[in-house]
C-alpha positions in Angstrom: 8.0 16.8 0.4 7.5 19.6 3.0 3.9 20.9 3.1 3.5 24.6 2.2 -0.3 24.9 2.6 -2.3 26.7 5.3 -2.7 23.7 7.7 0.0 24.5 10.3 -0.3 21.0 11.8 0.7 19.3 8.6 4.4 19.0 8.0 4.7 16.8 4.9 2.7 15.6 2.0 3.2 12.4 0.0 2.9 11.6 -3.7 0.8 8.5 -4.7 2.9 6.2 -6.8 -0.1 5.4 -9.0 -2.1 8.6 -9.7 0.9 11.0 -8.9 -1.3 13.4 -6.8 -0.1 14.7 -3.5 -1.8 13.8 -0.2 -1.4 14.4 3.6 -0.3 11.4 5.7 -3.8 10.5 6.7 -4.8 9.9 3.1 -2.0 7.6 2.1 -1.0 3.9 2.7 2.3 2.2 2.5 1.7 -0.7 0.1 3.6 -3.9 -0.7 4.4 -3.8 -4.4 4.2 -7.6 -4.4 1.2 -8.6 -2.3 1.9 -10.3 1.0 -1.0 -12.6 0.3 -3.6 -14.2 2.6 -3.4 -16.5 5.6 -6.0 -19.1 4.9 -4.2 -22.1 6.4 -1.1 -22.8 8.5 1.0 -23.7 5.5 0.6 -20.2 4.1 2.5 -18.7 7.1 6.1 -19.1 5.9 5.5 -17.5 2.5 3.3 -14.8 4.0 6.0 -13.7 6.5 8.7 -13.7 3.8 6.6 -11.4 1.6 5.4 -9.3 4.5 8.9 -8.2 5.7 10.5 -6.6 2.7 13.1 -3.9 2.0 12.1 -0.4 1.4 12.3 -1.0 -2.3 9.4 -3.5 -2.0 7.1 -0.8 -0.7 5.3 2.1 -2.3 3.0 5.0 -1.2 -0.5 4.9 -2.5 -3.4 7.2 -1.8 -6.5 5.6 -0.1 -8.4 5.4 -3.4 -5.6 3.8 -5.4 -4.8 1.4 -2.5 -8.4 0.3 -2.3 -8.5 -0.3 -6.1 -5.3 -2.3 -6.0 -6.4 -4.4 -3.0 -9.7 -5.2 -4.7 -7.9 -6.2 -7.9 -5.6 -8.5 -5.9 -8.5 -10.1 -4.1 -10.3 -10.8 -7.4 -7.2 -12.3 -8.9 -6.7 -14.4 -5.8 -10.4 -15.7 -6.0 -9.9 -16.6 -9.6 -6.8 -18.6 -9.0 -8.4 -20.8 -6.4 
């Protein structure tokens, strides 16, 4: 949405899809809803590329804190499934 605060350089603010708070562009990340995964070996490449390039509906806006928490949770889940 258009930013209406006092910072004249900021044009827009974005709502985190998780916590629902509003943030300037430097405090948000565009996140893959379904993780792209990791590249640990050459055979991971085709699936990784398929998950990396998604339609807009496969992405979400997350604030830095929510993105870090989601990423950590995904990494823990990945480590447990090995």
